[in-house]
Backbone as JSON, one array per atom type, in Angstrom:
{
  "sequence": "MKRVLLLLQLCFWSGIVANAQSITGLLGAFPPELVLLQNQMEHKTDTVIQKVHFIKGMLHGKSVVLAQTGIGKVNAAITTTLMIEHFKPREIIFSGIAGGVDTTLAAGDIVIGTQIAHHDFGTVSDSGMVAGPTRNIATTEMNPLYFNCDSNLVKVAIAAGSKLKLEKTSRENGSFAPKLKKGIIVTGDVFVSSEKVTQRLLHDMHASATEMEGAAIAQACWQQNVPFIIIRSLSDKANSKARADMMSFLKIAASNAASLVMEIVKTL",
  "N": [[32.43, 34.76, -20.12], [33.16, 32.55, -17.92], [31.57, 33.31, -15.81], [28.94, 32.69, -17.52], [29.3, 29.93, -17.42], [29.77, 29.01, -14.79], [27.16, 29.78, -14.27], [25.71, 28.01, -15.67], [26.27, 25.48, -14.86], [24.95, 26.22, -11.81], [22.44, 25.75, -12.17], [22.2, 23.54, -13.41], [23.16, 21.66, -11.41], [20.82, 22.51, -9.21], [18.52, 21.87, -10.61], [18.95, 18.92, -10.75], [19.04, 18.66, -7.68], [16.36, 19.75, -7.09], [14.85, 17.28, -8.94], [15.71, 15.42, -6.65], [14.44, 16.05, -4.52], [11.71, 15.53, -5.76], [10.1, 13.26, -5.27], [7.82, 10.66, -4.26], [6.33, 9.59, -0.92], [5.03, 6.84, 0.03], [3.22, 3.94, 2.08], [2.45, 1.67, 3.83], [0.7, -1.13, 5.61], [-0.24, -3.48, 5.43], [0.74, -6.08, 3.59], [-1.42, -6.12, 1.23], [-2.64, -3.8, 0.82], [-0.73, -2.97, -0.29], [0.59, -4.3, -2.45], [-1.75, -3.17, -5.08], [-0.83, -0.94, -5.81], [2.29, -1.54, -5.86], [2.22, -2.83, -8.56], [1.64, -1.43, -10.21], [3.78, 0.15, -10.42], [6.6, 1.07, -12.8], [9.46, 0.51, -14.15], [11.37, -0.4, -11.76], [13.31, -0.47, -8.86], [14.79, -2.09, -6.17], [15.64, -1.57, -2.94], [17.06, -2.21, 0.14], [17.22, -1.36, 3.01], [18.19, -1.33, 6.62], [17.43, -3.74, 6.91], [14.3, -3.47, 5.95], [12.2, -3.59, 3.95], [12.56, -1.24, 0.58], [10.85, -0.04, -2.33], [11.8, 1.57, -5.51], [9.98, 3.82, -8.01], [8.22, 4.28, -10.66], [5.07, 5.62, -10.81], [1.99, 6.21, -12.6], [3.52, 8.29, -14.13], [5.32, 9.87, -11.82], [7.73, 10.18, -9.81], [7.83, 7.46, -7.01], [8.72, 6.64, -3.79], [8.25, 2.89, -2.28], [6.86, 1.9, 0.28], [6.59, -1.04, 2.82], [5.52, -0.75, 6.07], [4.83, -2.28, 8.38], [3.05, -3.84, 11.33], [1.83, -1.76, 13.84], [3.13, 1.13, 16.07], [5.71, 1.41, 16.64], [7.07, -0.24, 14.3], [6.19, 1.67, 12.49], [7.52, 4.06, 12.7], [10.03, 3.61, 12.42], [10.43, 2.87, 9.68], [9.07, 4.72, 8.17], [11.14, 6.93, 9.39], [13.49, 5.87, 8.18], [12.92, 5.89, 5.47], [12.73, 8.88, 5.21], [15.22, 9.83, 5.89], [16.38, 8.69, 4.39], [15.51, 8.79, 1.34], [14.67, 11.15, 1.01], [11.85, 12.34, 0.84], [9.64, 14.34, -0.56], [6.63, 14.79, 0.16], [4.88, 12.41, 1.76], [2.34, 9.23, 1.48], [0.07, 7.72, 3.51], [-1.9, 4.8, 3.67], [-4.68, 2.63, 3.63], [-6.38, 0.5, 5.85], [-8.73, 0.33, 8.28], [-10.56, 0.15, 11.29], [-14.06, 1.53, 12.29], [-14.95, 4.31, 13.56], [-16.82, 6.54, 13.4], [-20.3, 6.99, 14.06], [-22.04, 7.37, 11.46], [-20.31, 6.04, 9.44], [-19.45, 3.18, 7.57], [-18.09, -0.17, 7.04], [-16.14, 0.14, 4.44], [-16.28, 2.72, 3.49], [-13.95, 5.75, 3.22], [-11.87, 7.02, 5.12], [-10.44, 10.82, 4.95], [-7.52, 11.83, 6.61], [-7.7, 14.54, 8.61], [-6.58, 15.33, 10.92], [-3.9, 13.54, 12.94], [-3.94, 11.52, 15.92], [-2.41, 10.13, 18.89], [-3.89, 7.73, 20.28], [-3.72, 6.34, 22.65], [-1.22, 7.09, 24.21], [-0.01, 8.84, 27.66], [-2.04, 9.29, 30.03], [-3.17, 6.95, 31.99], [-5.41, 5.92, 34.66], [-7.52, 5.03, 37.41], [-9.84, 6.37, 37.0], [-9.83, 5.95, 34.19], [-8.52, 6.46, 30.59], [-6.53, 9.35, 29.63], [-5.77, 10.94, 27.04], [-2.8, 12.15, 25.8], [0.01, 14.97, 24.54], [2.83, 14.27, 23.32], [6.67, 14.18, 23.47], [9.04, 16.06, 21.28], [12.14, 14.88, 20.39], [14.11, 16.44, 19.68], [14.06, 18.87, 20.03], [13.02, 19.27, 22.82], [10.64, 20.0, 23.13], [7.28, 19.86, 24.11], [4.88, 18.2, 21.6], [2.29, 18.69, 19.44], [-1.08, 17.33, 20.46], [-2.7, 16.67, 18.53], [-1.87, 16.22, 15.69], [-1.56, 17.92, 12.17], [-2.49, 16.78, 9.16], [-1.52, 17.81, 5.95], [-2.62, 20.47, 4.54], [-3.07, 20.64, 1.54], [-2.57, 18.81, 0.76], [-5.11, 17.47, 1.7], [-7.08, 18.4, 0.54], [-6.46, 17.95, -2.23], [-6.63, 14.96, -2.26], [-9.47, 14.76, -1.28], [-10.39, 16.26, -4.01], [-9.43, 14.34, -5.45], [-10.75, 11.76, -5.03], [-13.27, 12.72, -5.54], [-13.99, 11.82, -8.34], [-13.24, 9.03, -8.83], [-14.74, 5.94, -9.31], [-15.24, 4.48, -6.92], [-14.66, 0.54, -5.57], [-17.81, -1.12, -4.72], [-20.02, -1.74, -2.13], [-20.93, -4.95, -0.41], [-23.64, -5.07, 1.68], [-25.33, -5.88, 4.83], [-28.01, -4.84, 3.84], [-27.82, -4.41, 1.57], [-25.86, -2.69, -1.82], [-23.37, -0.67, -1.8], [-21.97, 2.48, -2.35], [-18.6, 3.79, -1.54], [-18.45, 6.5, 1.16], [-16.8, 9.05, 1.17], [-15.22, 10.86, 3.53], [-13.72, 13.35, 5.95], [-11.61, 13.77, 8.21], [-10.82, 12.71, 11.77], [-8.45, 10.75, 12.99], [-7.16, 8.27, 14.98], [-4.96, 6.61, 16.8], [-3.41, 3.8, 18.14], [-1.42, 0.72, 20.17], [-2.91, -1.28, 19.77], [-5.48, -3.81, 18.53], [-8.6, -2.6, 18.45], [-11.66, -3.53, 19.37], [-14.31, -2.93, 20.65], [-17.14, -1.95, 21.86], [-17.75, -0.24, 23.91], [-14.69, 1.0, 23.84], [-14.65, 2.37, 21.68], [-17.06, 4.04, 22.14], [-15.6, 5.66, 23.5], [-13.12, 6.92, 22.54], [-14.13, 8.8, 20.17], [-16.26, 10.13, 22.36], [-14.63, 11.45, 23.56], [-12.02, 11.87, 22.3], [-13.01, 12.59, 19.34], [-13.1, 11.03, 17.01], [-13.02, 9.67, 13.77], [-11.57, 8.04, 12.88], [-10.0, 4.57, 13.75], [-6.59, 3.35, 14.46], [-3.21, 1.57, 13.55], [-1.11, 2.69, 13.46], [-0.77, 5.01, 12.02], [-0.36, 7.42, 13.86], [2.31, 7.17, 14.35], [3.71, 7.88, 12.15], [2.73, 10.59, 11.44], [3.35, 11.97, 13.39], [6.77, 11.36, 13.02], [7.28, 12.46, 10.64], [5.7, 15.12, 11.62], [8.04, 16.05, 13.3], [9.88, 16.07, 11.41], [9.45, 17.73, 9.46], [8.55, 16.86, 7.28], [5.83, 17.21, 4.57], [2.34, 15.5, 5.27], [0.02, 12.88, 4.62], [-2.78, 11.13, 5.73], [-4.28, 8.25, 5.18], [-7.28, 6.79, 5.1], [-9.37, 3.26, 4.68], [-12.51, 2.03, 5.82], [-12.68, -1.55, 7.49], [-14.05, -2.54, 8.95], [-15.91, -1.56, 11.98], [-14.71, -1.4, 14.52], [-15.94, -2.64, 16.82], [-17.01, -5.62, 18.49], [-17.71, -7.12, 16.65], [-15.21, -6.48, 15.24], [-13.01, -8.13, 14.29], [-14.08, -10.36, 12.78], [-15.59, -8.73, 10.52], [-13.38, -7.1, 9.48], [-12.24, -9.7, 8.27], [-13.98, -9.57, 6.08], [-14.0, -7.25, 4.65], [-11.48, -6.68, 4.07], [-10.03, -7.1, 1.82], [-11.3, -5.95, -0.28], [-11.43, -3.27, 1.28], [-9.23, -2.56, 0.86], [-8.08, -2.1, -1.59], [-10.07, -0.06, -2.6], [-8.76, 2.12, -1.04], [-5.74, 2.13, -1.87], [-6.56, 2.6, -4.96], [-7.34, 5.56, -4.66], [-5.06, 6.61, -3.82], [-3.47, 6.26, -6.28], [-4.79, 8.01, -7.67], [-4.38, 10.35, -6.39], [-1.25, 10.82, -6.36], [-1.57, 11.74, -9.45], [-2.07, 13.33, -9.45], [-0.7, 15.01, -8.01]],
  "CA": [[32.37, 32.7, -19.95], [33.09, 31.59, -17.07], [30.18, 33.41, -15.48], [27.43, 31.72, -18.15], [29.71, 28.05, -17.07], [29.32, 28.74, -13.33], [25.51, 29.98, -14.2], [24.75, 27.14, -15.91], [26.71, 24.48, -13.48], [24.67, 26.03, -11.02], [21.5, 25.45, -12.97], [22.46, 21.55, -13.74], [23.1, 21.01, -9.9], [19.87, 23.03, -8.82], [18.27, 20.27, -11.43], [19.36, 17.61, -9.6], [18.75, 18.8, -6.24], [14.86, 20.04, -7.38], [14.33, 16.26, -9.28], [15.87, 14.48, -5.71], [13.16, 16.19, -4.1], [10.58, 15.8, -5.92], [9.97, 11.46, -4.82], [6.49, 10.73, -3.3], [6.74, 8.34, -0.45], [4.09, 5.89, -0.43], [3.41, 3.97, 3.0], [1.24, 0.93, 4.43], [1.07, -1.72, 6.79], [-0.07, -4.5, 5.2], [0.91, -6.39, 1.79], [-2.84, -6.42, 0.28], [-2.61, -2.3, 0.74], [0.62, -1.91, -0.98], [0.17, -4.77, -4.2], [-1.71, -3.17, -6.41], [0.18, 0.15, -5.91], [3.17, -2.08, -6.92], [1.66, -3.7, -9.74], [1.42, 0.0, -11.36], [4.92, 0.73, -10.69], [7.43, 1.19, -13.65], [11.48, 0.84, -14.13], [11.22, -0.59, -9.81], [14.51, -0.54, -8.42], [15.21, -2.35, -4.49], [16.64, -1.04, -1.75], [17.23, -2.71, 1.55], [17.7, -0.61, 3.98], [17.81, -2.07, 8.2], [16.36, -5.17, 6.99], [13.47, -2.84, 5.19], [12.4, -3.24, 1.47], [11.94, -0.34, -0.9], [10.55, -0.15, -3.91], [11.55, 2.91, -5.56], [10.22, 3.54, -9.56], [7.24, 5.47, -11.38], [4.06, 5.68, -10.82], [1.6, 7.35, -13.54], [4.48, 9.93, -14.49], [5.56, 10.61, -10.84], [8.83, 9.58, -9.12], [7.34, 7.25, -5.78], [9.12, 5.18, -3.27], [7.34, 2.65, -1.47], [7.51, 0.57, 1.82], [5.62, -1.57, 4.28], [5.73, -0.65, 7.45], [4.38, -4.07, 8.84], [1.77, -3.35, 11.92], [2.02, -1.2, 15.34], [3.6, 2.16, 15.95], [7.5, 1.63, 16.46], [7.49, -0.26, 12.89], [5.8, 2.22, 11.47], [8.36, 4.89, 12.85], [11.11, 3.04, 12.35], [10.42, 2.23, 8.63], [8.86, 6.15, 7.88], [12.25, 7.43, 9.38], [14.47, 5.59, 7.12], [12.39, 6.72, 4.38], [12.88, 10.27, 5.58], [16.53, 9.94, 5.72], [17.7, 7.93, 2.65], [14.97, 9.17, 0.31], [14.02, 12.58, 1.12], [10.63, 12.5, -0.14], [8.77, 15.83, -1.3], [5.34, 14.53, 0.59], [4.75, 10.8, 2.32], [0.97, 9.2, 2.05], [-0.01, 6.36, 4.18], [-2.95, 3.92, 3.42], [-4.78, 1.54, 4.73], [-7.6, -0.07, 6.5], [-8.99, 0.85, 9.64], [-11.76, 0.44, 12.0], [-14.72, 2.89, 11.99], [-15.56, 5.42, 15.13], [-17.56, 7.75, 13.3], [-21.39, 5.78, 13.37], [-22.57, 7.18, 10.31], [-19.59, 5.67, 8.38], [-19.62, 1.41, 7.65], [-17.45, -0.71, 6.28], [-16.07, 0.28, 2.79], [-16.3, 4.01, 3.42], [-12.96, 6.53, 3.67], [-11.79, 8.64, 5.8], [-9.29, 11.34, 4.82], [-7.54, 12.33, 8.04], [-7.21, 16.15, 8.56], [-5.83, 15.26, 12.1], [-3.82, 12.63, 13.58], [-3.59, 11.59, 17.06], [-2.3, 8.9, 19.41], [-5.11, 7.83, 21.58], [-3.19, 5.39, 23.83], [-0.17, 7.94, 25.12], [-1.16, 10.2, 28.25], [-1.84, 8.92, 31.53], [-4.34, 6.16, 32.63], [-5.83, 5.69, 36.19], [-8.76, 4.1, 38.47], [-11.19, 6.81, 36.25], [-9.28, 5.84, 32.37], [-7.48, 6.65, 29.95], [-6.69, 10.45, 28.84], [-4.58, 10.92, 26.04], [-1.74, 13.73, 26.46], [1.13, 14.91, 24.1], [4.52, 13.7, 23.03], [7.55, 15.17, 22.97], [10.14, 16.27, 20.35], [13.09, 14.3, 21.1], [15.04, 17.3, 18.79], [13.7, 20.32, 20.86], [12.49, 18.68, 23.75], [9.02, 20.75, 23.14], [5.97, 19.23, 23.2], [4.25, 18.08, 20.74], [0.69, 18.71, 19.26], [-2.08, 16.29, 20.93], [-3.27, 16.04, 16.8], [-1.08, 16.46, 14.26], [-2.72, 17.91, 11.41], [-2.16, 16.56, 7.76], [-1.15, 18.57, 5.16], [-4.02, 21.1, 3.81], [-3.17, 20.93, 0.54], [-2.91, 16.88, 0.08], [-5.98, 16.5, 1.79], [-7.29, 18.71, -0.43], [-5.84, 16.97, -3.75], [-7.12, 14.54, -1.82], [-10.73, 14.92, -1.72], [-10.25, 16.02, -5.35], [-9.5, 12.77, -6.25], [-11.8, 10.63, -4.21], [-14.34, 13.14, -6.45], [-13.05, 11.07, -9.62], [-13.29, 8.05, -8.66], [-15.67, 5.34, -9.19], [-14.66, 3.08, -6.17], [-15.76, -0.48, -6.2], [-18.95, -0.96, -3.78], [-19.23, -2.73, -0.75], [-21.96, -5.52, 0.31], [-23.48, -5.12, 3.15], [-26.51, -6.89, 4.72], [-29.27, -4.03, 3.86], [-27.85, -3.6, -0.01], [-24.46, -2.97, -1.78], [-23.18, 0.52, -1.47], [-20.63, 3.05, -3.12], [-17.57, 3.88, -0.09], [-18.71, 7.39, 1.19], [-15.67, 9.81, 1.35], [-15.27, 11.99, 4.55], [-12.48, 14.15, 6.46], [-11.66, 13.16, 9.85], [-10.0, 12.47, 12.75], [-7.76, 9.85, 13.42], [-6.39, 7.75, 15.99], [-3.9, 5.53, 16.78], [-3.09, 3.11, 19.29], [-1.16, -0.1, 19.94], [-4.17, -2.11, 19.65], [-6.64, -3.79, 18.1], [-9.84, -2.45, 18.88], [-12.58, -4.5, 18.96], [-14.63, -3.03, 21.53], [-18.38, -0.83, 21.79], [-16.87, 0.61, 24.93], [-13.91, 1.69, 23.59], [-15.06, 3.45, 20.27], [-17.78, 5.32, 22.53], [-14.48, 6.38, 23.96], [-12.31, 7.35, 21.32], [-15.87, 9.34, 19.68], [-16.27, 11.02, 22.42], [-13.24, 11.98, 23.96], [-10.92, 12.43, 20.61], [-13.98, 12.69, 18.46], [-12.44, 10.57, 16.06], [-13.68, 9.0, 13.13], [-11.42, 5.69, 12.8], [-8.67, 4.11, 14.32], [-5.61, 2.33, 13.85], [-2.02, 1.19, 14.86], [0.22, 2.94, 12.84], [-0.93, 6.82, 11.37], [-0.09, 8.83, 14.3], [3.46, 7.38, 14.36], [4.6, 8.38, 11.04], [2.43, 11.65, 11.52], [4.7, 12.08, 14.77], [7.72, 11.72, 12.34], [6.87, 13.55, 9.51], [6.14, 16.54, 11.47], [9.21, 16.43, 13.48], [11.37, 16.22, 10.19], [9.14, 18.64, 8.27], [7.78, 16.51, 5.86], [4.44, 16.9, 4.58], [1.83, 13.86, 4.74], [-1.72, 12.51, 4.64], [-3.12, 9.78, 6.21], [-5.79, 8.11, 4.36], [-7.92, 4.51, 5.73], [-10.36, 2.79, 4.11], [-13.1, 1.47, 6.94], [-12.71, -2.46, 7.25], [-15.05, -2.94, 10.08], [-16.6, -0.17, 12.97], [-14.08, -1.56, 15.63], [-16.79, -3.15, 17.72], [-17.47, -6.69, 18.9], [-17.48, -8.02, 15.29], [-14.43, -6.36, 14.27], [-12.24, -8.97, 13.81], [-14.49, -10.93, 11.56], [-15.69, -7.79, 9.38], [-12.14, -6.94, 8.71], [-11.46, -10.25, 7.39], [-14.66, -9.61, 5.04], [-14.03, -6.25, 4.02], [-10.14, -6.1, 4.22], [-9.63, -6.68, 0.39], [-11.84, -4.42, -0.73], [-10.56, -1.52, 1.8], [-7.32, -1.97, 0.56], [-8.38, -1.93, -2.62], [-10.43, 1.34, -2.54], [-7.38, 2.8, -0.9], [-4.84, 1.83, -2.96], [-6.82, 3.58, -5.99], [-7.27, 7.24, -4.42], [-3.74, 6.77, -3.94], [-2.49, 6.37, -7.32], [-5.54, 9.4, -8.26], [-3.46, 11.38, -5.6], [-0.22, 10.78, -7.23], [-1.4, 11.58, -10.67], [-2.64, 14.9, -9.76], [0.47, 15.96, -7.8]],
  "C": [[32.38, 32.11, -19.12], [32.33, 32.03, -16.18], [29.05, 32.46, -15.94], [28.3, 30.15, -17.96], [29.26, 28.39, -15.78], [27.61, 28.78, -13.54], [24.64, 28.9, -14.77], [24.95, 25.75, -15.11], [25.61, 25.02, -12.7], [22.81, 25.52, -11.32], [21.3, 24.07, -12.87], [22.25, 21.15, -12.15], [21.57, 21.42, -9.56], [18.54, 21.9, -9.74], [18.3, 19.48, -10.98], [18.46, 17.42, -8.61], [16.67, 19.02, -6.13], [14.07, 18.17, -7.46], [14.56, 14.85, -7.92], [14.72, 15.05, -4.82], [11.96, 16.17, -4.15], [9.86, 14.08, -5.98], [8.3, 12.01, -3.86], [6.57, 9.54, -2.41], [5.2, 7.84, 0.12], [3.8, 4.68, 1.03], [2.29, 2.73, 3.43], [1.9, -0.1, 4.68], [0.68, -3.14, 6.37], [0.34, -4.76, 3.58], [-0.55, -6.09, 1.07], [-3.07, -4.54, -0.1], [-1.54, -2.0, -0.13], [0.76, -2.69, -2.14], [-0.05, -4.19, -5.17], [-1.1, -1.78, -6.83], [1.97, -0.37, -6.54], [3.13, -2.79, -7.84], [1.81, -2.68, -10.89], [2.67, 0.17, -11.46], [5.67, 0.48, -12.03], [8.56, 0.87, -13.21], [11.3, 0.82, -12.33], [12.78, -1.54, -10.0], [14.21, -1.29, -7.11], [16.0, -2.34, -3.83], [16.34, -1.43, -0.3], [17.99, -1.48, 3.0], [17.69, -0.36, 5.79], [16.56, -3.04, 7.75], [14.88, -4.64, 5.94], [13.44, -2.66, 3.9], [12.23, -2.24, 1.51], [12.16, -0.22, -1.78], [10.66, 1.49, -4.42], [10.93, 2.7, -7.29], [9.19, 4.68, -9.86], [5.72, 4.96, -11.57], [2.93, 6.38, -11.24], [2.48, 8.55, -13.93], [5.34, 9.89, -13.29], [6.61, 9.5, -10.39], [7.99, 9.04, -7.62], [8.62, 5.94, -5.38], [8.05, 4.66, -2.21], [7.79, 1.5, -0.96], [6.18, -0.11, 2.69], [6.01, -1.55, 5.67], [5.64, -1.65, 8.58], [3.33, -2.93, 10.29], [2.68, -2.88, 13.16], [2.91, 0.32, 15.06], [5.0, 2.11, 15.75], [7.8, 0.61, 15.12], [7.32, 0.78, 12.15], [6.7, 3.68, 11.44], [9.41, 5.12, 12.21], [11.37, 3.05, 10.52], [9.98, 4.0, 7.94], [10.8, 7.05, 8.58], [13.51, 7.14, 8.62], [14.29, 6.47, 5.9], [12.68, 8.35, 3.77], [14.59, 10.36, 5.03], [17.23, 9.6, 4.47], [16.67, 8.31, 1.3], [14.38, 10.34, -0.19], [13.06, 12.64, 0.57], [10.05, 14.22, 0.13], [7.75, 15.55, -0.04], [5.37, 12.67, 1.12], [2.73, 10.43, 2.6], [1.25, 7.82, 2.78], [-1.86, 5.88, 3.66], [-3.36, 3.0, 3.89], [-6.46, 1.12, 5.19], [-7.29, 0.26, 7.99], [-10.53, 0.41, 10.05], [-12.45, 1.54, 12.3], [-15.21, 3.73, 13.45], [-16.68, 5.68, 15.2], [-18.8, 6.83, 13.21], [-21.9, 6.27, 12.59], [-21.6, 6.5, 8.85], [-19.81, 4.24, 8.39], [-18.17, 1.06, 7.13], [-17.37, -0.63, 4.94], [-15.78, 1.83, 2.7], [-14.61, 4.6, 3.75], [-13.36, 7.02, 4.38], [-10.12, 9.39, 5.94], [-8.4, 11.71, 5.8], [-6.64, 13.79, 7.71], [-6.27, 16.17, 9.78], [-5.3, 13.96, 12.86], [-3.4, 12.23, 14.95], [-3.33, 10.15, 17.87], [-3.48, 8.62, 20.61], [-4.64, 6.88, 22.94], [-2.02, 5.89, 24.62], [-1.12, 8.95, 25.76], [-1.02, 9.38, 29.67], [-3.39, 8.28, 31.9], [-4.04, 6.06, 34.3], [-6.88, 5.23, 36.79], [-9.74, 5.01, 36.9], [-10.59, 6.72, 34.16], [-8.26, 6.52, 31.8], [-7.61, 7.68, 29.39], [-5.57, 10.98, 27.94], [-3.95, 12.61, 26.28], [-1.14, 13.67, 24.75], [1.91, 14.25, 23.98], [5.03, 14.26, 22.77], [8.15, 15.53, 21.97], [11.51, 16.12, 21.04], [14.44, 15.53, 20.56], [15.28, 18.19, 19.82], [13.54, 20.18, 22.63], [11.47, 19.29, 23.91], [8.17, 20.02, 23.49], [4.76, 19.46, 22.19], [2.66, 18.23, 20.47], [0.17, 17.67, 19.46], [-2.23, 15.49, 19.44], [-2.66, 16.92, 16.46], [-1.96, 16.63, 13.13], [-2.11, 17.65, 9.89], [-2.0, 17.74, 6.93], [-2.32, 19.04, 4.25], [-3.85, 21.16, 2.22], [-3.13, 19.83, -0.12], [-4.05, 16.87, 0.53], [-7.21, 17.17, 1.1], [-7.86, 18.1, -1.35], [-6.78, 15.38, -3.37], [-8.9, 13.89, -1.76], [-11.15, 15.09, -3.4], [-10.55, 14.73, -6.47], [-10.13, 11.36, -6.34], [-12.9, 11.21, -5.16], [-14.61, 12.23, -7.62], [-13.63, 10.0, -9.44], [-14.5, 7.4, -8.51], [-14.97, 3.91, -8.35], [-15.93, 1.99, -6.3], [-16.44, -0.47, -4.96], [-19.04, -1.77, -2.94], [-20.68, -3.44, -0.6], [-22.03, -5.38, 1.74], [-25.15, -5.69, 3.73], [-27.92, -5.94, 4.13], [-29.15, -3.84, 2.28], [-25.65, -3.66, -0.55], [-24.48, -1.31, -2.33], [-21.8, 1.24, -1.92], [-19.95, 3.5, -1.83], [-18.6, 5.59, -0.28], [-17.03, 7.77, 1.51], [-15.85, 11.12, 2.75], [-14.07, 12.48, 5.69], [-12.61, 14.36, 7.84], [-9.95, 13.01, 10.85], [-9.89, 11.12, 12.64], [-6.82, 9.37, 14.11], [-5.64, 6.41, 16.17], [-3.73, 5.36, 17.69], [-1.96, 1.65, 18.89], [-1.36, -1.52, 19.94], [-5.3, -2.52, 19.18], [-8.04, -3.51, 18.64], [-10.93, -2.77, 18.54], [-14.2, -4.55, 20.28], [-15.73, -1.54, 21.56], [-17.38, 0.25, 22.6], [-16.09, 1.75, 24.32], [-13.76, 2.66, 22.3], [-15.61, 4.37, 20.96], [-16.97, 6.34, 23.05], [-14.05, 7.5, 23.38], [-13.52, 8.51, 20.33], [-15.75, 10.31, 20.22], [-15.27, 11.94, 23.34], [-12.33, 13.07, 23.08], [-11.9, 12.95, 19.62], [-13.2, 12.33, 16.88], [-12.94, 9.94, 14.96], [-13.24, 7.64, 12.19], [-10.37, 5.63, 13.54], [-7.79, 3.08, 13.83], [-4.2, 1.71, 14.53], [-0.83, 1.58, 13.9], [0.43, 4.66, 12.18], [-0.21, 7.62, 12.18], [1.42, 8.66, 14.52], [4.22, 8.3, 13.06], [4.4, 9.89, 11.0], [3.54, 12.19, 12.46], [6.09, 12.53, 13.66], [8.47, 12.36, 11.38], [6.9, 14.88, 10.27], [7.15, 16.96, 12.16], [10.73, 16.45, 12.38], [10.37, 17.45, 9.35], [8.72, 18.43, 6.96], [6.06, 16.62, 6.25], [3.48, 15.89, 4.59], [0.47, 14.1, 5.05], [-2.08, 11.05, 5.79], [-4.37, 9.42, 5.81], [-6.1, 6.36, 5.07], [-9.35, 4.51, 5.61], [-10.94, 1.71, 5.55], [-12.98, -0.11, 6.79], [-13.78, -2.93, 8.53], [-15.31, -1.2, 10.97], [-15.74, -0.77, 14.36], [-14.85, -1.93, 17.26], [-16.68, -4.86, 17.44], [-17.28, -7.57, 17.78], [-16.51, -7.73, 14.44], [-13.62, -7.22, 13.16], [-12.86, -9.86, 12.24], [-15.33, -10.17, 10.15], [-14.17, -7.65, 8.77], [-11.43, -8.26, 7.79], [-12.47, -10.58, 6.15], [-14.43, -8.99, 3.98], [-12.6, -5.56, 3.79], [-9.63, -5.92, 2.5], [-10.21, -5.49, -0.45], [-11.52, -2.84, -0.5], [-9.56, -1.71, 1.1], [-7.52, -1.5, -0.89], [-8.45, -0.48, -3.04], [-9.27, 2.04, -2.34], [-6.3, 3.1, -1.51], [-5.49, 2.84, -4.48], [-6.77, 4.87, -6.09], [-5.76, 7.34, -4.12], [-3.04, 7.21, -5.11], [-3.5, 7.8, -8.31], [-4.55, 10.33, -7.37], [-2.49, 12.02, -6.47], [-0.16, 11.04, -8.74], [-1.4, 13.07, -10.7], [-1.24, 16.09, -8.48], [1.92, 16.48, -8.71]]
}
């Protein structure tokens, strides 16, 4: 009888641990990237940790926790670390807008990250910038230059995207449904609005998109062994018109990114 009770207790506590680990972390930098997700959540509870606001609840029957990172790598790293430490997410999904680098992509298209890298960490000299790897604070070993997004999450994202009817983008030559493409996303603490820099990121780092948070989230997840994926909906082409284009395409880009995340959560 004692053995039976012990087994029941073990099963009970194992179930609690399993449930605790089944939560999915959702992150975004701007409110427009998160408000659509937040509006679809049920049974929401708010928690403020070190002045960062986390919302825990249910999204399409799945347990999620959502937070806004704010802009830039330091803010993103702080929020990601707090989420990992306090909520122990099974995986983390970051979605939001970015500038396009791949010349075959346009505003409204979506890049599903396969690899994420810092483009402003490394060595700068008179001849230019050479990106280099970061270092793991725990092991003192070099991190990879490119952090790999979780392969299963990439597959889920591609499959989810194929089911969606995303909002079309109006451009100079017509209205187009967004394209989904796997690619490398690079991150720096700068808003890129330069054809010259965009060409460098394409040539030197084979980037498809550039933004300001992804690599910090990737590094934090990598060092803490948390599966992750970065998804970016393009709001501009990171050229001299980037600021104006971003304001024009921000809403639709954020909406399409949120729609894809919701479809991914359904599948998990």
